[in-house]
Each structure stands twice: as structure tokens, then as C-alpha cells.
C-alpha positions in Angstrom: 5.6 -17.0 -25.0 4.1 -20.4 -24.9 1.2 -19.5 -22.6 -1.4 -16.9 -23.7 -1.3 -13.8 -21.5 -4.0 -11.8 -19.9 -4.1 -8.2 -21.2 -3.1 -5.2 -19.1 -5.0 -2.0 -19.2 -3.5 1.4 -18.2 -5.6 3.7 -16.2 -5.2 7.4 -17.3 -3.8 9.9 -14.8 -4.9 12.3 -13.5 -8.2 10.7 -12.5 -11.5 12.3 -12.0 -14.2 11.0 -9.6 -16.0 9.5 -12.6 -13.0 7.2 -13.2 -13.8 5.3 -10.1 -16.4 2.7 -9.3 -14.7 2.3 -5.9 -16.8 2.8 -2.8 -14.9 3.3 0.5 -16.8 4.2 3.6 -17.0 3.8 7.4 -20.0 2.4 9.1 -20.2 3.1 12.9 -22.0 0.3 14.6 -21.9 -0.9 18.1 -19.1 1.5 18.8 -16.9 -0.2 16.2 -15.8 1.2 12.9 -16.3 -1.1 9.9 -14.3 -0.1 6.8 -14.8 -1.8 3.5 -14.0 -1.4 -0.2 -15.9 -2.7 -3.2 -14.4 -3.2 -6.6 -11.6 -0.6 -7.1 -10.8 -0.1 -10.8 -8.9 3.2 -10.6 -5.5 4.2 -9.3 -2.6 6.5 -9.8 -0.6 4.0 -11.8 -1.2 1.4 -14.5 -3.4 -1.4 -13.1 -3.9 -4.9 -14.3 -7.4 -6.1 -15.1 -6.9 -8.9 -12.7 -5.9 -6.6 -9.8 -9.4 -6.5 -8.2 -11.7 -9.3 -9.0 -15.0 -10.4 -7.3 -15.4 -13.6 -5.4 -16.3 -16.3 -7.9 -19.9 -17.3 -8.3 -19.1 -20.9 -9.3 -16.2 -23.2 -10.2 -16.3 -22.1 -13.9 -15.6 -18.5 -12.9 -13.1 -19.7 -10.2 -11.0 -21.6 -12.8 -11.1 -18.7 -15.2 -9.8 -16.4 -12.4 -7.1 -18.8 -11.4 -6.0 -19.2 -15.0 -5.8 -15.5 -15.5 -3.9 -15.0 -12.2 -1.5 -17.8 -13.2 -0.9 -16.2 -16.6 0.0 -12.9 -15.0 2.3 -14.6 -12.5 4.0 -16.5 -15.3 4.4 -13.2 -17.2 6.0 -11.8 -14.1 8.4 -14.8 -14.1 7.1 -16.3 -10.9 8.7 -19.7 -10.8 7.0 -21.3 -7.8 3.2 -20.8 -7.4 0.4 -22.0 -5.2 -3.3 -22.4 -6.0 -5.6 -23.3 -3.1 -9.4 -23.4 -2.9 -12.0 -25.8 -1.4 -13.3 -28.5 -3.7 -16.4 -29.6 -1.7 -18.2 -26.3 -2.5 -17.1 -22.7 -2.6 -18.3 -22.2 1.0 -16.8 -25.4 2.3 -13.9 -26.0 4.7 -11.4 -28.9 4.8 -13.2 -32.0 6.1 -16.6 -31.0 4.7 -16.3 -33.6 1.9 -15.2 -37.2 2.0 -11.5 -37.7 1.2 -11.9 -39.8 -1.9 -14.7 -37.6 -3.3 -12.6 -34.4 -2.7 -9.6 -36.1 -4.4 -11.7 -36.9 -7.5 -13.2 -33.5 -7.6 -9.8 -31.9 -7.2 -8.5 -34.0 -10.1 -11.4 -32.9 -12.3 -10.7 -29.3 -11.5 -7.0 -29.7 -12.2 -7.8 -31.2 -15.6 -10.1 -28.2 -16.4 -7.5 -25.8 -15.2 -4.8 -27.4 -17.3 -7.0 -27.3 -20.4 -7.5 -23.5 -19.8 -3.9 -22.6 -19.0 -1.9 -24.8 -21.4 -2.2 -24.5 -25.1 -2.5 -27.9 -26.9 0.9 -27.5 -28.6 2.6 -27.3 -25.2 0.7 -30.1 -23.4 3.5 -32.6 -23.8 5.8 -30.1 -22.1 3.7 -30.0 -19.0 4.3 -32.6 -16.4 1.5 -33.3 -13.8 2.4 -35.1 -10.6 -0.5 -37.0 -9.1 -2.0 -40.4 -8.6 -1.1 -41.6 -12.1 -2.9 -44.9 -12.4 -6.2 -43.4 -11.3 -5.7 -40.3 -13.4 -5.0 -42.3 -16.6 -8.0 -44.5 -16.1 -10.4 -41.6 -15.5 -10.1 -37.9 -15.8 -6.8 -37.6 -17.7 -7.5 -40.5 -20.0 -6.4 -39.6 -23.5 -4.7 -36.3 -22.4 -1.4 -35.3 -23.9 -0.1 -34.1 -20.5 2.8 -36.1 -19.0 1.6 -37.8 -15.8 4.2 -38.7 -13.1 4.5 -39.7 -9.5 6.0 -37.8 -6.6 6.5 -41.0 -4.6 6.6 -44.1 -6.8 4.3 -46.9 -5.7 6.0 -50.1 -4.6 5.1 -53.7 -4.2 4.2 -52.9 -0.5 2.0 -49.9 -1.4 -1.0 -51.5 0.3 0.9 -51.6 3.5 1.7 -47.9 3.4 5.2 -48.1 2.0 6.3 -46.1 -1.0 9.5 -45.8 -3.0 11.1 -42.4 -3.0 11.7 -41.1 -6.5 14.2 -38.4 -7.5 12.1 -36.3 -9.7 15.2 -34.7 -11.3 16.0 -38.1 -12.8 12.6 -38.2 -14.5 12.6 -34.6 -15.8 13.1 -34.3 -19.6 14.9 -31.3 -21.3 11.6 -30.3 -23.0 9.7 -30.0 -19.7 8.6 -26.4 -19.1 5.8 -26.5 -16.5 5.2 -28.8 -13.5 1.8 -29.0 -11.8 1.8 -30.9 -8.5 -1.7 -32.1 -7.6 -2.7 -32.2 -3.9 0.6 -33.3 -2.3 -0.8 -33.9 1.2 -1.9 -37.5 1.4 1.7 -38.5 2.2 3.7 -36.2 4.4 6.9 -36.9 2.4 5.3 -35.5 -0.8 6.0 -31.9 0.0 9.6 -32.7 0.7 9.8 -34.2 -2.8 8.2 -31.0 -4.2 11.1 -29.0 -2.6 13.6 -31.4 -4.2 11.9 -31.0 -7.5 12.0 -27.2 -7.2 15.7 -27.1 -6.3 16.8 -29.7 -8.8 14.7 -28.9 -11.9 13.1 -25.4 -11.5 15.4 -23.1 -9.6 17.9 -21.2 -11.8 16.0 -22.4 -14.9 13.2 -21.1 -17.1 10.8 -23.8 -15.8 7.8 -23.1 -13.6 6.1 -25.1 -10.9 2.5 -24.8 -9.6 1.3 -26.5 -6.4 -2.4 -27.2 -6.9 -4.5 -27.7 -3.7 -1.6 -28.8 -1.6 -3.3 -27.8 1.7 -0.1 -26.0 2.7 -2.0 -24.2 5.5 -1.4 -27.4 7.5 2.3 -26.6 7.5 1.8 -22.9 7.9 -0.5 -23.2 10.9 1.6 -25.7 12.9 -0.6 -28.8 12.2 2.5 -30.9 12.1 4.6 -30.9 15.3 8.1 -29.7 14.6 9.5 -32.4 16.9 8.2 -35.2 14.7 8.3 -33.4 11.3 11.2 -31.0 11.5 11.9 -31.1 7.7 8.3 -30.5 6.8 7.9 -27.6 9.2 11.1 -26.1 7.9 9.5 -25.6 4.5 7.8 -22.5 6.0 11.3 -20.9 6.1 13.0 -22.5 3.1 10.5 -23.1 0.3 7.4 -21.0 1.1 9.2 -17.6 1.0 10.0 -18.3 -2.6 6.4 -19.1 -3.4 3.7 -16.8 -4.8 0.2 -17.7 -3.9 -1.6 -16.7 -7.1 -5.1 -17.9 -6.2 -6.5 -18.7 -2.8 -9.8 -19.2 -1.0 -10.1 -20.2 2.7 -13.5 -20.1 4.4 -14.1 -19.5 8.1 -17.4 -20.7 9.6 -19.2 -19.7 12.7 -20.7 -16.5 14.0 -17.8 -14.4 12.8 -17.4 -16.3 9.6 -15.8 -15.0 6.4 -13.4 -15.7 3.6 -9.7 -15.1 3.0 -9.4 -14.5 -0.7 -6.5 -13.6 -3.1 -6.3 -13.4 -6.9 -2.8 -12.3 -8.1 -1.6 -9.6 -8.4 -4.3 -8.2 -6.1 -4.1 -7.8 -2.3 -5.2 -10.3 0.3 -8.8 -9.7 1.3 -11.0 -10.7 4.2 -14.6 -10.9 2.9 -18.0 -11.4 4.5 -21.0 -12.6 2.7 -24.1 -10.4 2.9 -27.0 -11.9 1.0 -25.7 -12.8 -2.4 -22.8 -10.4 -2.3 -19.4 -10.2 -0.6 -18.1 -7.1 1.1 -14.4 -6.5 1.9 -13.7 -6.0 5.6 -10.0 -5.8 5.3 -7.2 -6.0 2.8 -3.4 -6.1 2.9 -0.5 -6.8 0.6 1.0 -9.8 2.5 -0.8 -13.0 3.5 -2.3 -12.8 7.1 -2.2 -16.0 9.1 -5.4 -17.9 9.5 -5.2 -17.4 13.2 -5.0 -13.6 12.7 -8.0 -13.6 10.4 -10.1 -15.8 12.7 -9.2 -14.2 16.0 -8.5 -10.5 15.1 -9.8 -9.4 11.8 -13.2 -11.1 11.5 -14.3 -10.6 15.2 -13.4 -6.9 15.1 -15.3 -6.2 11.8 
């Protein structure tokens, strides 16, 4: 396999109480039951090391976790993957940082992620779709990765017009992995991502990772279906095929918290207490942001 894989450790069965460092308890407070779990490393069946990971302390640890989660997903033959996390700080929310600064920060993190995930011998078989001109002049200067556009700039770019590119026409037989960087500045970019997936990834051995695409805008109804029917339809056509391998979304306010997932583990709703995070709730499928904000966090 052209990507290094993260090892898997089997947990012996039957287990004894000493095999667990899992704490599960109920705290009765203000007539409400708060149930949380911290770091489960045991189970009845073989468990991956990456199954239950702590919330990252910094971006270095975050990128390592995202890399290991991606390797496990690739090993499981996931073809369409999503990585999403804030770039203005691990505790930030969309809008906390200035747009240009966030884009530069995201590009730097993508470069570091690619350096971790892709072995040098396969760099030329990895195609990264982003703002090519800026990337070549700065963070990706001298890199062996192939850089490409989702929507090709035209003579009228300064006036907001772009030329649509059929990505399938630009794909080379040796391409193995596509990484699409923050496809949200132009609403048409995610439609091109769907075209790329259908034409060049589906029914092949290729893989595609959407990196910080802010897909929650589509999931949460940010775009009115009357004006953006094709974009909204992605929630039913493309997203069900996608595995979210690494995800962080922060909620601020009195009932603040974090929605966190690291593949192949469950989705967790966390709350920060001092310098630690406790798990208030976990489930196998992704909860909606509305459900987390209005139901899970206030009831914990």
C-alpha cells in the first residue's frame, strides 16, 4: 500500500477490570443526570488504537490525529472523506478569524497534513485543488504535489467570473489521491467536487479528501434551497457517500462545548473543564449542529 498504515492492536477477551482505564459514571446535579465517559481502551472485540483519542492539545497533535484517522479510513477503502476543524484556534468558530488569514492558515495546515500523510515517492500522484497561483508562490513552493484548480480563473476573474473546468479532463492515469482545499469561497466549487468524485473517483481505486470545506453550511441550511437547489441536493446525493474522518466544531456561550470525531471512533460532545475535556454524550452517527446546540449541551 502506498500510504503507511496506523497499526491495530487487539484487546484480549475475556477482560478483567484491570484491562480498563474507562470511567463511566452518573452525576446527579440540579435534578439532572450527567453521564460521561473518559478514554475507553477496552472492549469485547478488537479495537483500533485510534478508536478513542483525546481532544488535541495543539495543531501538531491535531494533524497527527487527522493523519492517523485518514490512514485507517484509507485502509478501510473509504473513497470520499472529510476533514474539518477551525483554523483560527482550536477553540474558535467560523468568523473568528479574518478570511484571508484563515485561508493562509488552512493552506499551511494542508501542506503539513500532506507531508505527514503522503510518502515522498507518491507525492506526484497526489493532486491538490486550491488557489494554485498563491499556493505555488508561498506554502507549496517547491513541493512535488500536483496543484490544480477547481474553477479555472479567467480574464474576468477580478469581476467575479470564473471558467468552469471539467476536472475529469485534467486527471492523469497515475493520479491516486485528490485533496480538495477549502471549497467554499465559490458556491460552485462543491458542485465541481461532486463532478470530480463521479467522473474520476467513484468505481476506481482513487480516493478524495475534502479538507476544511465548511460543509456544515450545506448541512445546516445556510444556503436557501430555492436559490441553490443543486448545492442543497448534495446533502442527499454526495454526503451520504462521505466519511467524516476528522472533525471539530466549537459551540460558544453558556452551554458551550465541542462536537468531535476521530475515525473510526464515535461522535462525541465534549465540554472543557479546566485543562481537560469530559465527554457528555457520544453516538455512532453525526448529530446535527442544531441537535447538539439545543438538545445535548443544554441538558448536560
